[in-house]
mmCIF entry with sequence, helices, sheets and N, C-alpha, C, O atoms, coordinates in Angstrom:
data_MODEL
# 
_entry.id   MODEL 
# 
_entity.id                         1 
_entity.type                       polymer 
_entity.pdbx_number_of_molecules   1 
# 
_entity_poly.entity_id                      1 
_entity_poly.type                           'polypeptide(L)' 
_entity_poly.nstd_linkage                   no 
_entity_poly.nstd_monomer                   no 
_entity_poly.pdbx_seq_one_letter_code       MNRVDNLSLILQALSLEILFKDYNNSDLMEELQKQDMQYFEKMIKNQEEILNILKGKE 
_entity_poly.pdbx_seq_one_letter_code_can   MNRVDNLSLILQALSLEILFKDYNNSDLMEELQKQDMQYFEKMIKNQEEILNILKGKE 
_entity_poly.pdbx_strand_id                 A 
# 
loop_
_entity_poly_seq.entity_id 
_entity_poly_seq.num 
_entity_poly_seq.mon_id 
_entity_poly_seq.hetero 
1 1  MET n 
1 2  ASN n 
1 3  ARG n 
1 4  VAL n 
1 5  ASP n 
1 6  ASN n 
1 7  LEU n 
1 8  SER n 
1 9  LEU n 
1 10 ILE n 
1 11 LEU n 
1 12 GLN n 
1 13 ALA n 
1 14 LEU n 
1 15 SER n 
1 16 LEU n 
1 17 GLU n 
1 18 ILE n 
1 19 LEU n 
1 20 PHE n 
1 21 LYS n 
1 22 ASP n 
1 23 TYR n 
1 24 ASN n 
1 25 ASN n 
1 26 SER n 
1 27 ASP n 
1 28 LEU n 
1 29 MET n 
1 30 GLU n 
1 31 GLU n 
1 32 LEU n 
1 33 GLN n 
1 34 LYS n 
1 35 GLN n 
1 36 ASP n 
1 37 MET n 
1 38 GLN n 
1 39 TYR n 
1 40 PHE n 
1 41 GLU n 
1 42 LYS n 
1 43 MET n 
1 44 ILE n 
1 45 LYS n 
1 46 ASN n 
1 47 GLN n 
1 48 GLU n 
1 49 GLU n 
1 50 ILE n 
1 51 LEU n 
1 52 ASN n 
1 53 ILE n 
1 54 LEU n 
1 55 LYS n 
1 56 GLY n 
1 57 LYS n 
1 58 GLU n 
# 
_struct_asym.id          A 
_struct_asym.entity_id   1 
# 
_struct_conf.conf_type_id            HELX_P 
_struct_conf.id                      HELX_P1 
_struct_conf.pdbx_PDB_helix_id       AA1 
_struct_conf.beg_label_comp_id       ASN 
_struct_conf.beg_label_asym_id       A 
_struct_conf.beg_label_seq_id        2 
_struct_conf.pdbx_beg_PDB_ins_code   ? 
_struct_conf.end_label_comp_id       LYS 
_struct_conf.end_label_asym_id       A 
_struct_conf.end_label_seq_id        57 
_struct_conf.pdbx_end_PDB_ins_code   ? 
_struct_conf.beg_auth_comp_id        ASN 
_struct_conf.beg_auth_asym_id        A 
_struct_conf.beg_auth_seq_id         2 
_struct_conf.end_auth_comp_id        LYS 
_struct_conf.end_auth_asym_id        A 
_struct_conf.end_auth_seq_id         57 
_struct_conf.pdbx_PDB_helix_class    1 
_struct_conf.details                 ? 
_struct_conf.pdbx_PDB_helix_length   56 
# 
_struct_conf_type.id          HELX_P 
_struct_conf_type.criteria    ? 
_struct_conf_type.reference   ? 
# 
loop_
_atom_site.group_PDB 
_atom_site.id 
_atom_site.type_symbol 
_atom_site.label_atom_id 
_atom_site.label_alt_id 
_atom_site.label_comp_id 
_atom_site.label_asym_id 
_atom_site.label_entity_id 
_atom_site.label_seq_id 
_atom_site.pdbx_PDB_ins_code 
_atom_site.Cartn_x 
_atom_site.Cartn_y 
_atom_site.Cartn_z 
_atom_site.occupancy 
_atom_site.B_iso_or_equiv 
_atom_site.pdbx_formal_charge 
_atom_site.auth_seq_id 
_atom_site.auth_comp_id 
_atom_site.auth_asym_id 
_atom_site.auth_atom_id 
_atom_site.pdbx_PDB_model_num 
ATOM 1   N N  . MET A 1 1  ? 91.300 122.433 145.574 1.00 0.00 ? 1  MET A N  1 
ATOM 2   C CA . MET A 1 1  ? 91.749 121.964 146.877 1.00 0.00 ? 1  MET A CA 1 
ATOM 3   C C  . MET A 1 1  ? 90.610 121.668 147.865 1.00 0.00 ? 1  MET A C  1 
ATOM 4   O O  . MET A 1 1  ? 90.672 120.752 148.685 1.00 0.00 ? 1  MET A O  1 
ATOM 5   N N  . ASN A 1 2  ? 89.571 122.499 147.735 1.00 0.00 ? 2  ASN A N  1 
ATOM 6   C CA . ASN A 1 2  ? 88.399 122.350 148.591 1.00 0.00 ? 2  ASN A CA 1 
ATOM 7   C C  . ASN A 1 2  ? 87.718 120.946 148.297 1.00 0.00 ? 2  ASN A C  1 
ATOM 8   O O  . ASN A 1 2  ? 87.339 120.256 149.244 1.00 0.00 ? 2  ASN A O  1 
ATOM 9   N N  . ARG A 1 3  ? 87.567 120.539 147.025 1.00 0.00 ? 3  ARG A N  1 
ATOM 10  C CA . ARG A 1 3  ? 86.969 119.328 146.606 1.00 0.00 ? 3  ARG A CA 1 
ATOM 11  C C  . ARG A 1 3  ? 87.731 118.162 147.226 1.00 0.00 ? 3  ARG A C  1 
ATOM 12  O O  . ARG A 1 3  ? 87.119 117.192 147.674 1.00 0.00 ? 3  ARG A O  1 
ATOM 13  N N  . VAL A 1 4  ? 89.027 118.245 147.255 1.00 0.00 ? 4  VAL A N  1 
ATOM 14  C CA . VAL A 1 4  ? 89.929 117.149 147.763 1.00 0.00 ? 4  VAL A CA 1 
ATOM 15  C C  . VAL A 1 4  ? 89.670 117.065 149.326 1.00 0.00 ? 4  VAL A C  1 
ATOM 16  O O  . VAL A 1 4  ? 89.541 115.969 149.871 1.00 0.00 ? 4  VAL A O  1 
ATOM 17  N N  . ASP A 1 5  ? 89.604 118.144 149.964 1.00 0.00 ? 5  ASP A N  1 
ATOM 18  C CA . ASP A 1 5  ? 89.356 118.199 151.394 1.00 0.00 ? 5  ASP A CA 1 
ATOM 19  C C  . ASP A 1 5  ? 87.921 117.571 151.713 1.00 0.00 ? 5  ASP A C  1 
ATOM 20  O O  . ASP A 1 5  ? 87.788 116.784 152.650 1.00 0.00 ? 5  ASP A O  1 
ATOM 21  N N  . ASN A 1 6  ? 86.904 117.930 150.936 1.00 0.00 ? 6  ASN A N  1 
ATOM 22  C CA . ASN A 1 6  ? 85.543 117.506 151.101 1.00 0.00 ? 6  ASN A CA 1 
ATOM 23  C C  . ASN A 1 6  ? 85.576 115.930 150.900 1.00 0.00 ? 6  ASN A C  1 
ATOM 24  O O  . ASN A 1 6  ? 85.057 115.178 151.724 1.00 0.00 ? 6  ASN A O  1 
ATOM 25  N N  . LEU A 1 7  ? 86.198 115.492 149.792 1.00 0.00 ? 7  LEU A N  1 
ATOM 26  C CA . LEU A 1 7  ? 86.137 114.070 149.440 1.00 0.00 ? 7  LEU A CA 1 
ATOM 27  C C  . LEU A 1 7  ? 86.862 113.353 150.620 1.00 0.00 ? 7  LEU A C  1 
ATOM 28  O O  . LEU A 1 7  ? 86.379 112.346 151.137 1.00 0.00 ? 7  LEU A O  1 
ATOM 29  N N  . SER A 1 8  ? 88.028 113.904 151.023 1.00 0.00 ? 8  SER A N  1 
ATOM 30  C CA . SER A 1 8  ? 88.753 113.161 152.056 1.00 0.00 ? 8  SER A CA 1 
ATOM 31  C C  . SER A 1 8  ? 87.985 113.033 153.345 1.00 0.00 ? 8  SER A C  1 
ATOM 32  O O  . SER A 1 8  ? 88.108 112.021 154.035 1.00 0.00 ? 8  SER A O  1 
ATOM 33  N N  . LEU A 1 9  ? 87.149 114.087 153.709 1.00 0.00 ? 9  LEU A N  1 
ATOM 34  C CA . LEU A 1 9  ? 86.317 113.990 154.854 1.00 0.00 ? 9  LEU A CA 1 
ATOM 35  C C  . LEU A 1 9  ? 85.207 112.971 154.694 1.00 0.00 ? 9  LEU A C  1 
ATOM 36  O O  . LEU A 1 9  ? 84.860 112.281 155.652 1.00 0.00 ? 9  LEU A O  1 
ATOM 37  N N  . ILE A 1 10 ? 84.639 112.862 153.490 1.00 0.00 ? 10 ILE A N  1 
ATOM 38  C CA . ILE A 1 10 ? 83.571 111.867 153.182 1.00 0.00 ? 10 ILE A CA 1 
ATOM 39  C C  . ILE A 1 10 ? 84.195 110.431 153.249 1.00 0.00 ? 10 ILE A C  1 
ATOM 40  O O  . ILE A 1 10 ? 83.533 109.502 153.711 1.00 0.00 ? 10 ILE A O  1 
ATOM 41  N N  . LEU A 1 11 ? 85.348 110.270 152.832 1.00 0.00 ? 11 LEU A N  1 
ATOM 42  C CA . LEU A 1 11 ? 85.977 108.926 152.802 1.00 0.00 ? 11 LEU A CA 1 
ATOM 43  C C  . LEU A 1 11 ? 86.377 108.556 154.254 1.00 0.00 ? 11 LEU A C  1 
ATOM 44  O O  . LEU A 1 11 ? 86.280 107.397 154.657 1.00 0.00 ? 11 LEU A O  1 
ATOM 45  N N  . GLN A 1 12 ? 86.813 109.535 154.999 1.00 0.00 ? 12 GLN A N  1 
ATOM 46  C CA . GLN A 1 12 ? 87.115 109.192 156.459 1.00 0.00 ? 12 GLN A CA 1 
ATOM 47  C C  . GLN A 1 12 ? 85.855 108.897 157.248 1.00 0.00 ? 12 GLN A C  1 
ATOM 48  O O  . GLN A 1 12 ? 85.905 108.074 158.163 1.00 0.00 ? 12 GLN A O  1 
ATOM 49  N N  . ALA A 1 13 ? 84.753 109.510 156.952 1.00 0.00 ? 13 ALA A N  1 
ATOM 50  C CA . ALA A 1 13 ? 83.522 109.176 157.603 1.00 0.00 ? 13 ALA A CA 1 
ATOM 51  C C  . ALA A 1 13 ? 82.988 107.801 157.222 1.00 0.00 ? 13 ALA A C  1 
ATOM 52  O O  . ALA A 1 13 ? 82.438 107.079 158.054 1.00 0.00 ? 13 ALA A O  1 
ATOM 53  N N  . LEU A 1 14 ? 83.163 107.448 155.939 1.00 0.00 ? 14 LEU A N  1 
ATOM 54  C CA . LEU A 1 14 ? 82.790 106.140 155.474 1.00 0.00 ? 14 LEU A CA 1 
ATOM 55  C C  . LEU A 1 14 ? 83.668 105.076 156.115 1.00 0.00 ? 14 LEU A C  1 
ATOM 56  O O  . LEU A 1 14 ? 83.198 103.997 156.476 1.00 0.00 ? 14 LEU A O  1 
ATOM 57  N N  . SER A 1 15 ? 84.924 105.388 156.248 1.00 0.00 ? 15 SER A N  1 
ATOM 58  C CA . SER A 1 15 ? 85.880 104.451 156.875 1.00 0.00 ? 15 SER A CA 1 
ATOM 59  C C  . SER A 1 15 ? 85.527 104.231 158.384 1.00 0.00 ? 15 SER A C  1 
ATOM 60  O O  . SER A 1 15 ? 85.604 103.115 158.898 1.00 0.00 ? 15 SER A O  1 
ATOM 61  N N  . LEU A 1 16 ? 85.166 105.262 159.016 1.00 0.00 ? 16 LEU A N  1 
ATOM 62  C CA . LEU A 1 16 ? 84.725 105.186 160.410 1.00 0.00 ? 16 LEU A CA 1 
ATOM 63  C C  . LEU A 1 16 ? 83.500 104.354 160.538 1.00 0.00 ? 16 LEU A C  1 
ATOM 64  O O  . LEU A 1 16 ? 83.401 103.511 161.429 1.00 0.00 ? 16 LEU A O  1 
ATOM 65  N N  . GLU A 1 17 ? 82.524 104.585 159.621 1.00 0.00 ? 17 GLU A N  1 
ATOM 66  C CA . GLU A 1 17 ? 81.236 103.806 159.691 1.00 0.00 ? 17 GLU A CA 1 
ATOM 67  C C  . GLU A 1 17 ? 81.591 102.213 159.539 1.00 0.00 ? 17 GLU A C  1 
ATOM 68  O O  . GLU A 1 17 ? 81.071 101.334 160.226 1.00 0.00 ? 17 GLU A O  1 
ATOM 69  N N  . ILE A 1 18 ? 82.471 102.021 158.619 1.00 0.00 ? 18 ILE A N  1 
ATOM 70  C CA . ILE A 1 18 ? 82.818 100.533 158.303 1.00 0.00 ? 18 ILE A CA 1 
ATOM 71  C C  . ILE A 1 18 ? 83.499 100.004 159.593 1.00 0.00 ? 18 ILE A C  1 
ATOM 72  O O  . ILE A 1 18 ? 83.243 98.873  160.007 1.00 0.00 ? 18 ILE A O  1 
ATOM 73  N N  . LEU A 1 19 ? 84.344 100.807 160.205 1.00 0.00 ? 19 LEU A N  1 
ATOM 74  C CA . LEU A 1 19 ? 85.097 100.374 161.482 1.00 0.00 ? 19 LEU A CA 1 
ATOM 75  C C  . LEU A 1 19 ? 84.039 100.049 162.527 1.00 0.00 ? 19 LEU A C  1 
ATOM 76  O O  . LEU A 1 19 ? 84.123 98.988  163.146 1.00 0.00 ? 19 LEU A O  1 
ATOM 77  N N  . PHE A 1 20 ? 83.078 100.882 162.748 1.00 0.00 ? 20 PHE A N  1 
ATOM 78  C CA . PHE A 1 20 ? 82.048 100.613 163.820 1.00 0.00 ? 20 PHE A CA 1 
ATOM 79  C C  . PHE A 1 20 ? 81.241 99.449  163.438 1.00 0.00 ? 20 PHE A C  1 
ATOM 80  O O  . PHE A 1 20 ? 80.895 98.704  164.354 1.00 0.00 ? 20 PHE A O  1 
ATOM 81  N N  . LYS A 1 21 ? 80.893 99.173  162.269 1.00 0.00 ? 21 LYS A N  1 
ATOM 82  C CA . LYS A 1 21 ? 80.156 97.952  161.824 1.00 0.00 ? 21 LYS A CA 1 
ATOM 83  C C  . LYS A 1 21 ? 81.029 96.732  162.171 1.00 0.00 ? 21 LYS A C  1 
ATOM 84  O O  . LYS A 1 21 ? 80.546 95.763  162.758 1.00 0.00 ? 21 LYS A O  1 
ATOM 85  N N  . ASP A 1 22 ? 82.265 96.792  161.818 1.00 0.00 ? 22 ASP A N  1 
ATOM 86  C CA . ASP A 1 22 ? 83.086 95.660  162.077 1.00 0.00 ? 22 ASP A CA 1 
ATOM 87  C C  . ASP A 1 22 ? 83.270 95.386  163.545 1.00 0.00 ? 22 ASP A C  1 
ATOM 88  O O  . ASP A 1 22 ? 83.326 94.231  163.966 1.00 0.00 ? 22 ASP A O  1 
ATOM 89  N N  . TYR A 1 23 ? 83.366 96.448  164.336 1.00 0.00 ? 23 TYR A N  1 
ATOM 90  C CA . TYR A 1 23 ? 83.392 96.295  165.747 1.00 0.00 ? 23 TYR A CA 1 
ATOM 91  C C  . TYR A 1 23 ? 82.194 95.656  166.328 1.00 0.00 ? 23 TYR A C  1 
ATOM 92  O O  . TYR A 1 23 ? 82.324 94.844  167.244 1.00 0.00 ? 23 TYR A O  1 
ATOM 93  N N  . ASN A 1 24 ? 80.996 95.980  165.838 1.00 0.00 ? 24 ASN A N  1 
ATOM 94  C CA . ASN A 1 24 ? 79.726 95.414  166.239 1.00 0.00 ? 24 ASN A CA 1 
ATOM 95  C C  . ASN A 1 24 ? 79.728 94.005  165.843 1.00 0.00 ? 24 ASN A C  1 
ATOM 96  O O  . ASN A 1 24 ? 79.357 93.167  166.665 1.00 0.00 ? 24 ASN A O  1 
ATOM 97  N N  . ASN A 1 25 ? 80.117 93.641  164.631 1.00 0.00 ? 25 ASN A N  1 
ATOM 98  C CA . ASN A 1 25 ? 80.210 92.257  164.253 1.00 0.00 ? 25 ASN A CA 1 
ATOM 99  C C  . ASN A 1 25 ? 81.070 91.362  165.130 1.00 0.00 ? 25 ASN A C  1 
ATOM 100 O O  . ASN A 1 25 ? 80.749 90.229  165.486 1.00 0.00 ? 25 ASN A O  1 
ATOM 101 N N  . SER A 1 26 ? 82.154 91.969  165.427 1.00 0.00 ? 26 SER A N  1 
ATOM 102 C CA . SER A 1 26 ? 83.186 91.218  166.351 1.00 0.00 ? 26 SER A CA 1 
ATOM 103 C C  . SER A 1 26 ? 82.498 90.894  167.624 1.00 0.00 ? 26 SER A C  1 
ATOM 104 O O  . SER A 1 26 ? 82.546 89.755  168.089 1.00 0.00 ? 26 SER A O  1 
ATOM 105 N N  . ASP A 1 27 ? 81.827 91.915  168.232 1.00 0.00 ? 27 ASP A N  1 
ATOM 106 C CA . ASP A 1 27 ? 81.185 91.676  169.534 1.00 0.00 ? 27 ASP A CA 1 
ATOM 107 C C  . ASP A 1 27 ? 80.072 90.592  169.405 1.00 0.00 ? 27 ASP A C  1 
ATOM 108 O O  . ASP A 1 27 ? 79.871 89.778  170.307 1.00 0.00 ? 27 ASP A O  1 
ATOM 109 N N  . LEU A 1 28 ? 79.394 90.614  168.303 1.00 0.00 ? 28 LEU A N  1 
ATOM 110 C CA . LEU A 1 28 ? 78.294 89.677  168.081 1.00 0.00 ? 28 LEU A CA 1 
ATOM 111 C C  . LEU A 1 28 ? 78.904 88.304  167.873 1.00 0.00 ? 28 LEU A C  1 
ATOM 112 O O  . LEU A 1 28 ? 78.345 87.349  168.413 1.00 0.00 ? 28 LEU A O  1 
ATOM 113 N N  . MET A 1 29 ? 79.942 88.119  167.181 1.00 0.00 ? 29 MET A N  1 
ATOM 114 C CA . MET A 1 29 ? 80.602 86.836  167.002 1.00 0.00 ? 29 MET A CA 1 
ATOM 115 C C  . MET A 1 29 ? 81.136 86.319  168.274 1.00 0.00 ? 29 MET A C  1 
ATOM 116 O O  . MET A 1 29 ? 81.028 85.117  168.517 1.00 0.00 ? 29 MET A O  1 
ATOM 117 N N  . GLU A 1 30 ? 81.743 87.179  169.164 1.00 0.00 ? 30 GLU A N  1 
ATOM 118 C CA . GLU A 1 30 ? 82.248 86.688  170.394 1.00 0.00 ? 30 GLU A CA 1 
ATOM 119 C C  . GLU A 1 30 ? 81.095 86.204  171.299 1.00 0.00 ? 30 GLU A C  1 
ATOM 120 O O  . GLU A 1 30 ? 81.229 85.185  171.975 1.00 0.00 ? 30 GLU A O  1 
ATOM 121 N N  . GLU A 1 31 ? 80.003 86.911  171.310 1.00 0.00 ? 31 GLU A N  1 
ATOM 122 C CA . GLU A 1 31 ? 78.875 86.398  172.055 1.00 0.00 ? 31 GLU A CA 1 
ATOM 123 C C  . GLU A 1 31 ? 78.249 85.120  171.533 1.00 0.00 ? 31 GLU A C  1 
ATOM 124 O O  . GLU A 1 31 ? 77.782 84.288  172.310 1.00 0.00 ? 31 GLU A O  1 
ATOM 125 N N  . LEU A 1 32 ? 78.239 84.969  170.255 1.00 0.00 ? 32 LEU A N  1 
ATOM 126 C CA . LEU A 1 32 ? 77.730 83.746  169.673 1.00 0.00 ? 32 LEU A CA 1 
ATOM 127 C C  . LEU A 1 32 ? 78.623 82.528  170.034 1.00 0.00 ? 32 LEU A C  1 
ATOM 128 O O  . LEU A 1 32 ? 78.141 81.437  170.341 1.00 0.00 ? 32 LEU A O  1 
ATOM 129 N N  . GLN A 1 33 ? 79.936 82.778  169.979 1.00 0.00 ? 33 GLN A N  1 
ATOM 130 C CA . GLN A 1 33 ? 80.844 81.704  170.345 1.00 0.00 ? 33 GLN A CA 1 
ATOM 131 C C  . GLN A 1 33 ? 80.706 81.339  171.752 1.00 0.00 ? 33 GLN A C  1 
ATOM 132 O O  . GLN A 1 33 ? 80.727 80.149  172.065 1.00 0.00 ? 33 GLN A O  1 
ATOM 133 N N  . LYS A 1 34 ? 80.560 82.297  172.667 1.00 0.00 ? 34 LYS A N  1 
ATOM 134 C CA . LYS A 1 34 ? 80.284 82.029  174.104 1.00 0.00 ? 34 LYS A CA 1 
ATOM 135 C C  . LYS A 1 34 ? 79.145 81.163  174.297 1.00 0.00 ? 34 LYS A C  1 
ATOM 136 O O  . LYS A 1 34 ? 79.219 80.156  175.002 1.00 0.00 ? 34 LYS A O  1 
ATOM 137 N N  . GLN A 1 35 ? 77.961 81.564  173.618 1.00 0.00 ? 35 GLN A N  1 
ATOM 138 C CA . GLN A 1 35 ? 76.753 80.868  173.734 1.00 0.00 ? 35 GLN A CA 1 
ATOM 139 C C  . GLN A 1 35 ? 76.863 79.375  173.183 1.00 0.00 ? 35 GLN A C  1 
ATOM 140 O O  . GLN A 1 35 ? 76.299 78.436  173.746 1.00 0.00 ? 35 GLN A O  1 
ATOM 141 N N  . ASP A 1 36 ? 77.602 79.245  172.087 1.00 0.00 ? 36 ASP A N  1 
ATOM 142 C CA . ASP A 1 36 ? 77.785 77.966  171.542 1.00 0.00 ? 36 ASP A CA 1 
ATOM 143 C C  . ASP A 1 36 ? 78.574 77.032  172.504 1.00 0.00 ? 36 ASP A C  1 
ATOM 144 O O  . ASP A 1 36 ? 78.253 75.854  172.659 1.00 0.00 ? 36 ASP A O  1 
ATOM 145 N N  . MET A 1 37 ? 79.640 77.626  173.151 1.00 0.00 ? 37 MET A N  1 
ATOM 146 C CA . MET A 1 37 ? 80.387 76.907  174.115 1.00 0.00 ? 37 MET A CA 1 
ATOM 147 C C  . MET A 1 37 ? 79.600 76.456  175.234 1.00 0.00 ? 37 MET A C  1 
ATOM 148 O O  . MET A 1 37 ? 79.739 75.315  175.675 1.00 0.00 ? 37 MET A O  1 
ATOM 149 N N  . GLN A 1 38 ? 78.772 77.289  175.726 1.00 0.00 ? 38 GLN A N  1 
ATOM 150 C CA . GLN A 1 38 ? 77.875 76.991  176.867 1.00 0.00 ? 38 GLN A CA 1 
ATOM 151 C C  . GLN A 1 38 ? 76.843 75.903  176.493 1.00 0.00 ? 38 GLN A C  1 
ATOM 152 O O  . GLN A 1 38 ? 76.552 74.987  177.263 1.00 0.00 ? 38 GLN A O  1 
ATOM 153 N N  . TYR A 1 39 ? 76.332 76.053  175.320 1.00 0.00 ? 39 TYR A N  1 
ATOM 154 C CA . TYR A 1 39 ? 75.344 75.008  174.806 1.00 0.00 ? 39 TYR A CA 1 
ATOM 155 C C  . TYR A 1 39 ? 75.970 73.681  174.636 1.00 0.00 ? 39 TYR A C  1 
ATOM 156 O O  . TYR A 1 39 ? 75.346 72.688  175.011 1.00 0.00 ? 39 TYR A O  1 
ATOM 157 N N  . PHE A 1 40 ? 77.169 73.565  174.095 1.00 0.00 ? 40 PHE A N  1 
ATOM 158 C CA . PHE A 1 40 ? 77.870 72.324  173.884 1.00 0.00 ? 40 PHE A CA 1 
ATOM 159 C C  . PHE A 1 40 ? 78.278 71.758  175.204 1.00 0.00 ? 40 PHE A C  1 
ATOM 160 O O  . PHE A 1 40 ? 78.219 70.532  175.302 1.00 0.00 ? 40 PHE A O  1 
ATOM 161 N N  . GLU A 1 41 ? 78.681 72.445  176.232 1.00 0.00 ? 41 GLU A N  1 
ATOM 162 C CA . GLU A 1 41 ? 79.061 71.993  177.509 1.00 0.00 ? 41 GLU A CA 1 
ATOM 163 C C  . GLU A 1 41 ? 77.829 71.456  178.150 1.00 0.00 ? 41 GLU A C  1 
ATOM 164 O O  . GLU A 1 41 ? 77.947 70.411  178.789 1.00 0.00 ? 41 GLU A O  1 
ATOM 165 N N  . LYS A 1 42 ? 76.671 72.025  178.067 1.00 0.00 ? 42 LYS A N  1 
ATOM 166 C CA . LYS A 1 42 ? 75.402 71.499  178.625 1.00 0.00 ? 42 LYS A CA 1 
ATOM 167 C C  . LYS A 1 42 ? 75.077 70.241  177.904 1.00 0.00 ? 42 LYS A C  1 
ATOM 168 O O  . LYS A 1 42 ? 74.700 69.273  178.565 1.00 0.00 ? 42 LYS A O  1 
ATOM 169 N N  . MET A 1 43 ? 75.186 70.162  176.630 1.00 0.00 ? 43 MET A N  1 
ATOM 170 C CA . MET A 1 43 ? 74.839 68.926  175.856 1.00 0.00 ? 43 MET A CA 1 
ATOM 171 C C  . MET A 1 43 ? 75.780 67.816  176.352 1.00 0.00 ? 43 MET A C  1 
ATOM 172 O O  . MET A 1 43 ? 75.270 66.731  176.632 1.00 0.00 ? 43 MET A O  1 
ATOM 173 N N  . ILE A 1 44 ? 77.068 67.978  176.482 1.00 0.00 ? 44 ILE A N  1 
ATOM 174 C CA . ILE A 1 44 ? 77.949 66.949  176.988 1.00 0.00 ? 44 ILE A CA 1 
ATOM 175 C C  . ILE A 1 44 ? 77.558 66.562  178.419 1.00 0.00 ? 44 ILE A C  1 
ATOM 176 O O  . ILE A 1 44 ? 77.567 65.376  178.748 1.00 0.00 ? 44 ILE A O  1 
ATOM 177 N N  . LYS A 1 45 ? 77.236 67.476  179.228 1.00 0.00 ? 45 LYS A N  1 
ATOM 178 C CA . LYS A 1 45 ? 76.782 67.151  180.614 1.00 0.00 ? 45 LYS A CA 1 
ATOM 179 C C  . LYS A 1 45 ? 75.515 66.207  180.586 1.00 0.00 ? 45 LYS A C  1 
ATOM 180 O O  . LYS A 1 45 ? 75.429 65.202  181.292 1.00 0.00 ? 45 LYS A O  1 
ATOM 181 N N  . ASN A 1 46 ? 74.611 66.596  179.768 1.00 0.00 ? 46 ASN A N  1 
ATOM 182 C CA . ASN A 1 46 ? 73.303 65.856  179.654 1.00 0.00 ? 46 ASN A CA 1 
ATOM 183 C C  . ASN A 1 46 ? 73.597 64.441  179.097 1.00 0.00 ? 46 ASN A C  1 
ATOM 184 O O  . ASN A 1 46 ? 73.026 63.456  179.565 1.00 0.00 ? 46 ASN A O  1 
ATOM 185 N N  . GLN A 1 47 ? 74.487 64.355  178.102 1.00 0.00 ? 47 GLN A N  1 
ATOM 186 C CA . GLN A 1 47 ? 74.801 63.053  177.618 1.00 0.00 ? 47 GLN A CA 1 
ATOM 187 C C  . GLN A 1 47 ? 75.524 62.200  178.604 1.00 0.00 ? 47 GLN A C  1 
ATOM 188 O O  . GLN A 1 47 ? 75.334 60.984  178.603 1.00 0.00 ? 47 GLN A O  1 
ATOM 189 N N  . GLU A 1 48 ? 76.345 62.766  179.446 1.00 0.00 ? 48 GLU A N  1 
ATOM 190 C CA . GLU A 1 48 ? 77.069 62.013  180.465 1.00 0.00 ? 48 GLU A CA 1 
ATOM 191 C C  . GLU A 1 48 ? 76.048 61.519  181.489 1.00 0.00 ? 48 GLU A C  1 
ATOM 192 O O  . GLU A 1 48 ? 76.176 60.396  181.976 1.00 0.00 ? 48 GLU A O  1 
ATOM 193 N N  . GLU A 1 49 ? 75.061 62.307  181.821 1.00 0.00 ? 49 GLU A N  1 
ATOM 194 C CA . GLU A 1 49 ? 74.021 61.935  182.762 1.00 0.00 ? 49 GLU A CA 1 
ATOM 195 C C  . GLU A 1 49 ? 73.201 60.817  182.296 1.00 0.00 ? 49 GLU A C  1 
ATOM 196 O O  . GLU A 1 49 ? 72.879 59.900  183.051 1.00 0.00 ? 49 GLU A O  1 
ATOM 197 N N  . ILE A 1 50 ? 72.816 60.884  180.916 1.00 0.00 ? 50 ILE A N  1 
ATOM 198 C CA . ILE A 1 50 ? 72.096 59.798  180.230 1.00 0.00 ? 50 ILE A CA 1 
ATOM 199 C C  . ILE A 1 50 ? 72.903 58.536  180.301 1.00 0.00 ? 50 ILE A C  1 
ATOM 200 O O  . ILE A 1 50 ? 72.352 57.500  180.671 1.00 0.00 ? 50 ILE A O  1 
ATOM 201 N N  . LEU A 1 51 ? 74.219 58.554  179.958 1.00 0.00 ? 51 LEU A N  1 
ATOM 202 C CA . LEU A 1 51 ? 74.999 57.411  179.998 1.00 0.00 ? 51 LEU A CA 1 
ATOM 203 C C  . LEU A 1 51 ? 75.133 56.784  181.380 1.00 0.00 ? 51 LEU A C  1 
ATOM 204 O O  . LEU A 1 51 ? 75.158 55.563  181.532 1.00 0.00 ? 51 LEU A O  1 
ATOM 205 N N  . ASN A 1 52 ? 75.219 57.659  182.387 1.00 0.00 ? 52 ASN A N  1 
ATOM 206 C CA . ASN A 1 52 ? 75.297 57.130  183.794 1.00 0.00 ? 52 ASN A CA 1 
ATOM 207 C C  . ASN A 1 52 ? 73.961 56.395  184.113 1.00 0.00 ? 52 ASN A C  1 
ATOM 208 O O  . ASN A 1 52 ? 73.958 55.346  184.757 1.00 0.00 ? 52 ASN A O  1 
ATOM 209 N N  . ILE A 1 53 ? 72.833 56.977  183.643 1.00 0.00 ? 53 ILE A N  1 
ATOM 210 C CA . ILE A 1 53 ? 71.534 56.366  183.976 1.00 0.00 ? 53 ILE A CA 1 
ATOM 211 C C  . ILE A 1 53 ? 71.464 54.984  183.254 1.00 0.00 ? 53 ILE A C  1 
ATOM 212 O O  . ILE A 1 53 ? 71.027 53.981  183.818 1.00 0.00 ? 53 ILE A O  1 
ATOM 213 N N  . LEU A 1 54 ? 71.913 54.997  182.000 1.00 0.00 ? 54 LEU A N  1 
ATOM 214 C CA . LEU A 1 54 ? 71.840 53.651  181.261 1.00 0.00 ? 54 LEU A CA 1 
ATOM 215 C C  . LEU A 1 54 ? 72.809 52.633  181.858 1.00 0.00 ? 54 LEU A C  1 
ATOM 216 O O  . LEU A 1 54 ? 72.510 51.440  181.917 1.00 0.00 ? 54 LEU A O  1 
ATOM 217 N N  . LYS A 1 55 ? 73.922 53.095  182.280 1.00 0.00 ? 55 LYS A N  1 
ATOM 218 C CA . LYS A 1 55 ? 74.879 52.093  182.879 1.00 0.00 ? 55 LYS A CA 1 
ATOM 219 C C  . LYS A 1 55 ? 74.247 51.546  184.270 1.00 0.00 ? 55 LYS A C  1 
ATOM 220 O O  . LYS A 1 55 ? 74.506 50.413  184.676 1.00 0.00 ? 55 LYS A O  1 
ATOM 221 N N  . GLY A 1 56 ? 73.410 52.430  184.959 1.00 0.00 ? 56 GLY A N  1 
ATOM 222 C CA . GLY A 1 56 ? 72.922 51.941  186.214 1.00 0.00 ? 56 GLY A CA 1 
ATOM 223 C C  . GLY A 1 56 ? 71.792 50.869  185.929 1.00 0.00 ? 56 GLY A C  1 
ATOM 224 O O  . GLY A 1 56 ? 71.523 50.065  186.822 1.00 0.00 ? 56 GLY A O  1 
ATOM 225 N N  . LYS A 1 57 ? 71.162 50.828  184.796 1.00 0.00 ? 57 LYS A N  1 
ATOM 226 C CA . LYS A 1 57 ? 70.072 49.911  184.473 1.00 0.00 ? 57 LYS A CA 1 
ATOM 227 C C  . LYS A 1 57 ? 70.652 48.610  183.987 1.00 0.00 ? 57 LYS A C  1 
ATOM 228 O O  . LYS A 1 57 ? 69.914 47.630  183.886 1.00 0.00 ? 57 LYS A O  1 
ATOM 229 N N  . GLU A 1 58 ? 71.925 48.542  183.682 1.00 0.00 ? 58 GLU A N  1 
ATOM 230 C CA . GLU A 1 58 ? 72.509 47.295  183.093 1.00 0.00 ? 58 GLU A CA 1 
ATOM 231 C C  . GLU A 1 58 ? 72.786 46.303  184.186 1.00 0.00 ? 58 GLU A C  1 
ATOM 232 O O  . GLU A 1 58 ? 73.271 45.205  183.915 1.00 0.00 ? 58 GLU A O  1 
# 
């Protein structure tokens, strides 16, 4: 019975470690998506400014 309890404790600890790693990965992915969105918005703004400059020269 003691072996089962020890094994159960080890498995629970491993499960908790996996859960924490997944949580950290989720936070990282959210931050990367936020940065991607900001980057793309800035790219679109810059392209619009370039188009406006080019239209003004025509």
